[in-house]
C-alpha positions in Angstrom: 5.6 -26.1 10.7 7.9 -23.7 12.5 6.9 -20.0 12.3 10.4 -19.1 11.1 9.8 -21.3 8.1 6.2 -20.4 7.5 6.8 -16.6 7.5 10.3 -16.8 6.0 11.1 -14.0 3.5 14.9 -14.2 3.7 16.5 -13.6 0.3 13.3 -12.6 -1.4 13.6 -9.8 -4.0 11.0 -7.1 -3.1 10.0 -3.8 -4.6 7.8 -1.2 -2.8 6.2 1.9 -4.3 5.4 4.9 -2.2 8.1 3.7 0.2 9.6 7.0 1.4 7.2 7.2 4.3 4.0 5.8 5.9 2.6 2.4 5.0 5.1 1.9 2.1 8.1 2.5 4.4 6.5 0.1 6.9 6.4 -2.6 4.3 10.0 -2.0 3.4 11.0 -1.9 7.0 9.4 -5.3 7.9 10.8 -7.0 4.8 14.3 -5.7 5.3 14.2 -6.6 9.0 13.4 -10.1 8.1 16.2 -10.6 5.6 14.6 -9.6 2.2 16.4 -7.6 -0.4 14.2 -4.5 -0.8 14.1 -1.7 -3.4 12.2 1.3 -2.2 10.7 3.6 -4.8 9.0 7.0 -4.5 8.5 10.2 -6.4 10.0 12.2 -3.6 13.8 11.8 -4.1 14.9 13.6 -0.9 12.5 11.7 1.4 13.4 8.4 -0.4 17.1 8.9 0.3 16.4 9.6 3.9 14.2 6.4 4.2 17.0 4.3 2.7 19.6 5.8 4.9 17.4 5.0 7.9 17.0 1.3 7.0 20.7 0.9 6.1 21.8 2.3 9.4 20.0 -0.4 11.3 22.7 -3.0 10.6 22.0 -6.7 10.2 23.2 -6.6 6.6 20.6 -4.0 5.6 23.3 -1.8 4.0 23.8 -4.4 1.3 20.1 -5.4 1.0 18.3 -2.1 0.7 18.4 0.0 -2.5 16.2 2.7 -4.0 15.1 4.1 -7.3 13.1 7.3 -7.9 9.8 6.3 -9.5 6.5 8.1 -10.1 3.5 5.8 -10.7 2.0 8.3 -13.1 5.1 7.8 -15.3 5.3 4.1 -16.3 8.8 4.4 -17.7 10.1 5.1 -14.2 8.5 1.9 -12.9 10.0 -0.1 -15.7 13.4 1.4 -14.8 13.0 0.4 -11.2 11.9 -3.2 -12.1 14.9 -3.5 -14.5 17.2 -2.4 -11.7 15.8 -5.1 -9.4 16.3 -7.7 -12.1 19.8 -6.6 -12.8 20.7 -6.8 -9.2 18.8 -9.9 -8.1 17.8 -11.7 -11.3 14.2 -12.0 -10.2 11.3 -10.1 -8.6 9.5 -12.1 -5.9 7.2 -9.6 -4.2 5.7 -6.3 -5.4 4.0 -3.9 -2.9 1.9 -1.6 -5.1 1.4 0.9 -2.4 1.6 4.5 -3.8 -1.6 6.5 -3.2 -2.9 9.9 -2.5 -5.8 11.5 -0.6 -8.5 13.5 -2.4 -9.5 15.8 0.4 -11.9 15.6 3.3 -15.4 14.0 3.2 -18.7 15.8 3.2 -18.9 15.7 7.1 -16.6 17.6 9.4 -15.1 16.2 12.6 -17.7 18.2 14.5 -20.6 16.6 12.6 -21.4 19.5 10.3 -21.6 19.5 6.6 -18.5 20.5 4.6 -20.0 22.6 1.8 -16.7 22.7 0.0 -16.8 18.9 -0.3 -20.5 18.7 -1.2 -21.2 16.2 -4.0 -22.0 18.8 -6.6 -18.8 20.7 -5.9 -16.4 17.7 -6.2 -13.5 18.6 -8.4 -13.0 16.7 -11.6 -9.3 17.7 -11.6 -8.9 16.2 -8.1 -10.8 13.1 -9.3 -8.5 12.7 -12.3 -5.5 12.9 -10.1 -6.9 10.4 -7.6 -7.6 8.0 -10.4 -4.2 8.6 -12.0 -2.3 7.7 -8.8 -4.6 5.3 -6.9 -6.0 3.3 -9.8 -4.0 3.8 -13.0 -0.8 4.0 -10.9 -1.4 0.6 -9.4 -2.3 -0.9 -12.8 0.9 0.3 -14.4 3.0 -0.7 -11.4 1.6 -4.2 -11.7 2.1 -4.3 -15.4 5.8 -3.4 -14.9 6.3 -6.4 -12.6 4.1 -9.1 -14.3 6.4 -10.0 -17.3 9.3 -10.9 -14.9 7.0 -12.9 -12.6 5.5 -14.8 -15.6 9.0 -15.7 -16.8 10.0 -17.1 -13.4 6.6 -18.8 -12.8 5.9 -17.2 -9.5 5.4 -13.9 -7.7 3.4 -12.0 -5.1 1.6 -8.7 -5.8 0.3 -7.0 -2.7 -1.8 -3.9 -3.2 -2.6 -1.3 -0.6 -6.4 -0.8 -0.8 -8.7 0.4 2.0 -11.7 -0.7 4.0 -13.5 2.0 1.9 -13.8 -0.8 -0.8 -17.0 -2.0 0.9 -18.4 0.8 2.9 -19.4 4.5 2.7 -17.3 7.2 4.3 -18.7 10.5 5.4 -15.4 11.8 6.7 -13.4 10.7 3.6 -13.6 12.1 0.1 -16.1 10.4 -2.2 -13.4 10.7 -4.9 -10.9 8.8 -2.9 -13.4 6.1 -2.0 -14.4 5.7 -5.6 -10.8 5.4 -6.8 -10.0 2.8 -4.2 -13.2 0.8 -4.8 -12.2 0.3 -8.4 -8.8 -0.8 -7.2 -10.4 -3.7 -5.2 -11.9 -5.0 -8.4 -8.5 -4.7 -10.2 -7.0 -6.9 -7.5 -9.6 -9.6 -8.1 -9.4 -9.5 -11.9 -5.6 -9.7 -11.8 -5.7 -12.6 -9.3 -8.0 -14.5 -11.6 -5.9 -14.0 -14.7 -2.5 -14.4 -13.2 -3.1 -17.5 -11.1 -2.2 -19.7 -14.1 1.3 -18.2 -13.9 1.8 -18.9 -10.2 1.3 -15.2 -9.4 -0.7 -14.4 -6.3 -2.5 -11.0 -6.1 -3.9 -9.8 -2.8 -4.8 -6.5 -1.1 -4.1 -5.1 2.4 -7.1 -3.1 3.4 -6.3 -0.8 6.2 -8.6 1.4 8.2 -7.6 5.1 8.6 -3.9 5.1 9.3 -1.7 7.9 10.6 0.7 8.7 7.8 1.7 11.7 5.7 -1.1 11.2 3.2 -3.4 14.2 2.8 -0.6 16.5 4.2 -0.6 14.4 7.3 -4.2 15.3 8.2 -4.6 12.4 10.6 -1.5 13.4 12.6 -3.8 16.1 14.0 -5.8 15.0 17.0 -8.9 16.9 16.0 -9.0 15.3 12.6 -8.5 11.8 14.1 -11.3 12.3 16.7 -14.3 11.1 14.7 -12.5 8.0 13.4 -11.2 7.1 16.9 -14.5 7.7 18.5 -16.3 5.2 16.2 -13.5 2.6 16.1 -14.0 -0.3 18.6 -10.4 0.0 19.7 -10.6 3.8 19.9 -7.4 4.4 18.0 -6.2 4.6 14.5 -3.6 2.4 12.8 0.0 3.1 12.4 2.2 1.5 9.7 3.5 -0.9 12.3 0.0 -2.4 12.6 0.4 -3.6 9.0 3.6 -5.5 9.5 1.9 -8.8 10.1 -0.3 -8.6 7.1 2.6 -7.7 4.9 4.8 -10.5 6.2 1.9 -13.0 5.8 1.1 -12.1 2.2 4.8 -12.1 1.1 5.7 -15.4 2.8 4.9 -19.1 2.4 2.1 -18.7 5.0 -0.2 -17.4 2.2 0.7 -19.9 -0.5 -2.9 -20.7 -1.1 -4.3 -17.2 -0.8 -5.2 -15.0 -3.9 -7.8 -12.4 -4.7 -8.3 -11.7 -1.0 -8.4 -8.5 1.0 -6.6 -8.7 4.4 -8.5 -6.2 6.5 -6.5 -4.4 9.2 -8.9 -1.9 10.7 -9.2 -2.3 14.5 -12.8 -3.6 14.0 -14.0 -0.5 12.2 -16.0 -2.5 9.7 -17.9 -4.2 12.5 -19.7 -0.9 13.3 -19.6 1.2 16.4 -21.0 1.0 19.9 -21.3 4.8 20.0 
């Protein structure tokens, strides 16, 4: 089998949430570069417009294949509108990247190895927890719910959810609230995969390690904030959205036709442990 056939996404109808920057933009970028028709959605209208303009300016037919719709995953009606727009334009929805997510603040340990009293367990904010659940967990659920009816009708589809390596391990430098919201998301992926397999819908997760994006006000763009993660990572660097291109292309293409309910870990070996 030739690689150009195995990983072929040309002509696929794709929707990406949280696509104005970071990992979501990376998904949209690699899909568009390989010939897919991509709708980017995000709650930030200005940044979304800039992202679409960027992709369209790259040529190769992207101007006709890249569209956008402002959508907030805490408002299901906006997701329904985005899906309806994809169906009106392309007649089907082949791939959904349920990517939108937020941080919930720092963990209980600082970069310097001291305790962060403001993030101590007994001081965790219920308001912050509700927000993390609303976006990271409930937001993914309603995003998937918006796409599933169309995928059921066509008898096929791929749902790819951005999870995290925090599904399976503890994180002293990452908020307990974030870890908890994402751990539940991992089980949602498995439940959906089990139920939707009968309809030809594959549901998988991409589980990155810490990735340099705008999440958490771009905290990991700061060298000091990255230091504890880089020190412990076997490759001694953090991921960028480009490091997830391959996983995204794999799960959206014929290469993963017999894969569902899985988590594709992209973490530079972080889950292996550290030699320091």
